[in-house]
N, C-alpha and C positions, 0 to 999 in steps of 0.2 A: 695272225696267231696272237690271241690276247695275252697281254703280258700278266703273269701270276705275280703274288704277293712277294714271292721268294724272289722272283726274277728282279722285280724292281729294288728290293734291298741289295741283293747282289750287283746291281748295277751302281749304286750308291756307294758301296765298298769297292768296287773297282775304279770309279771315276774319282774318288779321292784317296786311292792307295791305301785303304785302311789296314786290310790284312795281307800279311805274307807268310807262307806254308812254315810250320813250326812254331808259330807265334804262341806265346803266353798270355792270356787275356784275363784280367781281373774283371768280372761282371758284376756292375752294382745292381743289386737286386732288392727292391722295397717289397715286393710281393703285389704290387698295382699292375696293372693290365700291361702297360708299356713294357715295364722290366720284365714281366714274365714272356711277353712277345720277344724281347730282345735275347732273353736266355734260350728260349726255344730256338731261335734263327741260329743263333752261335752254335748251339748243340747239334743242330741238322748240317752245320759246316764244319763241324769238328773233324770228320773224315776226309773231307775234300783239302781243308787247310793244315791238318795236322795239328790241330789246336789243343792246347793244354788250357783248359778253363778252370778259375777258381772264383766262387761266389762268394762277394762280399756283402753284407747286410748290416745296416746302423740302425738302432732304435734311437729316435730321437727324444724319447721320452716325452712325447706331446700327448699321448693319448692312452696312458694308463695300460691297463688289461688289453686293450685293444692293439696296443704295440707289442706287448709279449707275444699275442697271438699271431702278429704279423711274422716275428721270428721264428715262431714254431713251424709256421707255415712253410717259410723259405728252408727250414731244416729238414723237414719232410720232403719238400722240392729236390733238394740236393740229393737225398737218398735215392730218389726215384731216377734221377739222372746220373747217379753214381758219380758225383762231383763232391769236391771238399767244399765246406763252406765256413767262412771265419765271419764271425758277428762280434758287435761291441755296442755297450750301452754309453750314451753320452746325454747329460742333462742339458738340451740345447735350450729351453727357457731360462736356465739359471745364467747361461753363457750370454744369451741376448741381453738379460737385466743387467749382468756385471759390465759388459761392452757398450751398453747404450745403443744398440742396434736392433733392427727388426728380427723377429723370429724367424723369416724367411732368410735373410742374410746370415744369419747365426746357423740354420740349419744347412745352408748351402757351404760355408766356410768348414762346419765340422765334418760333413759330409766328404768333403774333397780331402781334407786332411786326413781322414781315415783311410780313404783309398789310396792315398800316396804313402802313407806310412805301412799298409799291408803290402803294397807293391814293391816299395823298396825292401822290406823284410824277406821277401819271396823272390826278389830278383826278377819282376814282372814290370816290363815297360810300356804295357798297353792297359788302358783301362776304358771299357766300354759302358756307356749309360744310354738310357732309352728315349732321349728327346725325339721328338716327333715334328712334323711341319706344324701342327697346332701351337706347339712349345715355341717355335720360331716366331709365329705371327703374335703370339701374345707377348714375347719378349720385346719384339720391335715396338709394338704399341706401349708398352711400359717404359722404354727408354724414350720415346718421343715425347711422352708426358714429363718425363724427368729432363729432358733437353740435352740429349746425345749428341755428338758429331758423328761423321762417316763410319768412324770404327764401330761406336756402339749400335749404329743404325744398321750394321751389316749383321747384327743378331747373334746366333750361336753358330760358332764355327764346327763344321763337319769333322774336323780334325783340329786338334789344338795341342800344342806343346806347352806343358806346365810343369816347369821347375824338374826337367827331367824325365816327364812321364808323357806319353802321348794318350790324350783323350779322344776316343772315336765314339761317334754316333751314327751307328748303321740305319736307324730309323728315320734320320732327319728329312727323308723325301718322302714319308709316308704320312697320312693324316690319321688322326686319332679315330675317325670312323673306320679307316680301312683296319685299324689294329683291333677295334670290337667286332667287325665282322669275321676278321681271320680267328679271333679267340673262340668265336661261338661255331664257326666251321669245323676247327679242331678240335673242339670240347676242352679248352684249357681252363683251369681253375686259377681265380686269382682273388687278392683280397681287396675290399673297399676301404679307402680312406676316408672317414667321415669329415675329416678337417678340410677336404677338398671342397664341401659345399659351404663354407664359411667364408662371407664375403668380406670379413675383417682383414683376410689377407689380399694384397694389393693383385697378385696374379690372378686369385679366384675370382674378384671383383671384375676384372678385365675379360677373364674367360665367361663367366656366368650372366654379366650385365652389358659391358661396353660392347663386345664382338656381336651377340645378338641384336644390339640396337644399330650398330653399323651395318649388319647384313639385311636388317629389316627396312632400314630408312636411307641408306646410302649406296651400298654394293653388296648384292649377295654372295659375291667371289671374293669377300675381303680378305680372308684368310690366305688364298693363293696369290693375291696381289702384294700382300705385305711379305709373304716367303720369297715371292720372286724378286721384290725390291731388295731383300737382304742378301740374297745370292748374287745379284748384280753389284750390290755395293762393296761386298765381300771380295770380287775379283779387283774392283778400282782400288780397294784399299790395300790389298796385298801387293800390288804393283808399287803404289806410292809407298808403302813402307818399306819394301824391298830397295828402293832408291833412296829413301831415306838414310836406310842403315849403311848404304855404301858411302854416303856423303859422311857420316858420322865417322866411319873408319878412316877416312881421309883427312878429318880435321880435329881428331881426338887424341888424348892421352891418357890412357888408362893407368892409374896406379891403386895401390890397395886403399879401399874406402874413399875414393876420390877419381874424379874425372874431370879433365880439362879440354875445354873447347874453344878453338881458335875465333876470337870474338869477330876479327874482320871477314873471315871466310864465312862465318856464320851469319853475319848481316848482309852478306850478298846473295842469300839462298832466298827463294819465293818464299812468301808467307806461309803457304801451305805445307813446304817441307820443314820450315823451321820449327813448327810445333812438332812434327813427327820424329825430327832429330833428337828433341829434347826427351820425348817420350822413351825413345830408343835409349838416351843416356840414362834416364831414371829405372828403367826396366833392367839396364845392366847393373845399376848400383844396387836396386833393391828388390825388382821383381814384381811389385805390387801397387798399382796406381789407382786403386779403387776409392781411395778416399779424397782425391784430388777433384777440385771443384772448378767451375769456370773461374771464380774469382782468384784462385791460386794461379791459375794459368795468365790472367789479366796482370796479376803482380810479377809474374816471371817477366813478361814482355816490357812492363814499365822498368823492371830492374835493367835490363838490357840495353833498352832503347833511351832511356831518359834519366835513370838514376845516377848520382856520382859513383865514382870508383869505390870500392870496398862497402858498397851497400850490400846488404844481406835479406833474403827472404827466407822465412824457416816453412817448410812443408810438413804435412803428416808423415808419420812412419819415421821419424828421425832422420830427414833429409834436409839439409841447408843449400841454397844457390847464393852465389855471390859472384863478384867480378873484379878484376884488376883491369890494368891497362891493356893486357894482351889476351885474357882468357875469361870464360865463363867457367865457374868452379863449382861442380857438384859434390857434395860432401856428406858423407854419413856422420850424424852426430853421435858421439858416444855418450851412453845414459851413466 
């Protein structure tokens, strides 16, 4: 019997244990085809899982009146589904300029900050977003270009714990073409984001130029290959990360705003585990490693292996790493 679109998504939900009965879900809805499909699927599962669904919409203020129309569309959508919607306006271009980061990164940070704030206010622990298998392939390519390690090349996690919230991605096993076909079949309306056609954004350039080139000249199945690679690397990365966390607990002391790691025990670890253990410590201390570069990791290695006692490496996000005769010391720097 052919597998239906809904069956494929339900299989992903069960595989990654995304939903349990009685869950409250914050559904991130932009108005685009992926998020509209996500909402439609969650609503179709509402009775089966006894779900409480809250729609969250963020106006990034990228596109003026077009963005306002997106918000009004989502409000009308909420009425049709008889669901509550929470929306907010955030001037993402201004944030990007002030922080000196790309508009894409600023939008991502603003979006998830909004989702987490709303989820906390409403006592919701699961946030559903509409990433597809195409998004997975694009993310892997973007990270290859930027020089990511195994964790980064694992791409987008189907389920991710983020500072007390669980991000779930029910569409991660579905290609965008399948979403488009489903929308056409179901007669669903959606909003078209004109900025998706602008190659000034890295992801758009990858989607509109690089992937078609790879499909044409190298591998017509490149998106499937990249998505499968990400899935395989996620499995391996999860195992190594869990192993590193066990080792971390056995050789570390956690104090307020400070972590001490036994340096002798640390140096006996395989190199592949040493970096993962440090990542675990940094996440425990701060929770965000996005601004750490390859050069930062090289400086940390030099500090531990060759620099004299009491040497210090300052990292982004207000963290310092030093060492004494017995310990590697990670500390939050008070501003």
